[in-house]
C-alpha positions, -999 to +999 in steps of 0.1 A: -077+060+099-058+073+069-058+048+041-023+057+029+010+039+025+037+055+047+064+050+021+048+054-013+018+075-004-005+052-023-040+060-010-077+057-018-090+061-054-125+072-062-148+063-091-182+049-099-198+015-100-217+013-133-246-011-134-261-028-164-287+001-166-257+025-165-265+040-131-234+055-115-230+050-077-199+061-057-171+036-053-139+037-033-108+014-039-086+011-009-050-001-010-042-034+008-025-019+039-005-040+063+011-030+096+048-040+096+077-034+119+109-024+101+143-020+116+156+014+105+190+025+118+188+000+146+153+013+157+121-007+154+095+014+136+060+004+130+046+015+096+016+010+074+026-004+040+007-014+009+012-051+000+028-040-033+053-019-014+062-049+008+068-069-023+090-042-038+110-039-006+116-077-006+128-076-042+152-048-036+165-063-004+172-096-023+192-076-049+212-057-023+221-090-005+235-105-038+259-076-044 
């Protein structure tokens, strides 16, 4: 399964856990992906979105509805 947002492309980030003794062990940070069904041009499309992307979409949708 690809850990990547379908809209923003936000994906895994790699780094190290660093213990008190300064040992470095591999660490992976994954985005908070959610499966959502969006209606695009009248079609239902199921996409994987990061939670931050969903928040941004809701904010922009609210701004568009005001205008």
